[in-house]
N, C-alpha and C positions, 0 to 999 in steps of 0.2 A: 213523099214530101213530108209526111208526119214525123218520120224519123229525123229529118233535118231540124225541124222545130224542137223536137225533144232534145237533140244535141245542143242546140243553141240555148235553150232554157237551162240545161245542165251547166253549160259554160257560164251563163249569167249567175247562177246560184254559186258556182265555184268562185267566181270573181268577188261576189259579195261576202262570202265567208272569208276569203283571203284578205279582203279590205278590212274586215272587222278585227283581224288579228294583228293589226299594225301596232307595234309597241316600240318602234325605233324612234330616234331623235327626229326633229323636223326635216332635216335635209335628206336623210336616208329614207324616211317614211314616204316622202314625195316621190322619190325614185321608185320605190316599191309599188306605190299606187299607179304611177304611170306605166311601169312595166307590166303590172297585172292587167290593166285595161288594154294595152297594146297586144300582149300575148293572148288575151281572150279573143280579141278581134282577129288576130292572125290565125288562131286555132279554128275559129268559126269559118273564116274564109278558106282555110285549108280543107275543112270538112266539107264545105260546099263544093269546092273544086274537085275533091275526090269523088263526091257523089255524082258529079257531072261527067266524070271520066277523064279529067285532066290530072293524070297521075303524077307527072313531074312537078308541075306548079303546086299541086295540092300537097304532095310529100314535102316539098321545100318549105311551104308555109307551116305545116305541122311541125317539121323539124326545127325551124327557126323559133316557133312559139314555145316548143319544149325547152330549147336552149335558153331563151329569154326568161322563162319561168325558173329554171335552175339557177341561172346567173343572178337573178334578183333575190334569190333566197340565201345566197352565200353570205354569211356574216363575216365582216372583217374582224380579225382577232386584235384586241387592243394590245398595244406594245407593252411587253413586260420589261421592266427596268431591272434586268439581271445585273447589268454592269453599273448600277447606281452607286456612286460613292457616298461617303458619309456627309460630305460637304453639300452635295446636290440634294440629298435627302433632307438635311436640315433647312436648306433654302426653300425647298418645296413646301415643307410644313411651317416654315417661319419660326423655328425654335433655335435656341442657342446651343453651343457645344456642351454646356453643362445641364441640359434639360433632363428632368426626371421622366420616368415612364408615365407618370400621371400627366405631366405637361405635354408630352408627345401625344398621348391619347386625347387630351383636351383639344389640342391644335388639330388633330386629325378629325375629331368629331365636328368641330367648328367649320372646317373647310369642306368636309364631306357633306355637310348639310346643304351647301351650295353647289357642290360639284357632282353630286349623285345624279345618274341619268333620270331618275324619277322626279328630280327637282329642277330639271332643265339643263343639267350638266352633260358631259360626254363620258362614254365608257373609257376612253383613253385617259382623261384627266383623273377619273376615279381610280383607274388601275395604277397610275403614277402615285397618287396619294397613298394607296394601299401598299405599294412597293416601298415607298419612303418610310412609312410607319413600320413595316416589317423589318426593314434594314436597320432602323435605329433601335428597335426593341430587341433585336437579336444580340446586341452587345452585352 
């Protein structure tokens, strides 16, 4: 019985460490927190079922907990705007067709101050701003 409690404490510590590493935006972070708690409970239940000799249900719970752990850690890749046209890039940054590189960088800095993930923005919007700036500065 002591081994079961040791496993449960280990799972609890693992869940707390994982909860402390949350650096995502608010919606994705809530999913990861919920997934961490559910997968920890499933893993604990699976370990308990395996210790009692219920191999099928215990194995299923452990497998589902591992799948949920991996699925919640997969980060979505922000969309890269490879096919971004000059017109789209100018409209994203809010600059005219005759904008200088200094004006493009100033608009990018102003918008990135609000759109950066550390400032409450999203990775996707920050990636679009970066792609628009890169597109216009390559000319």
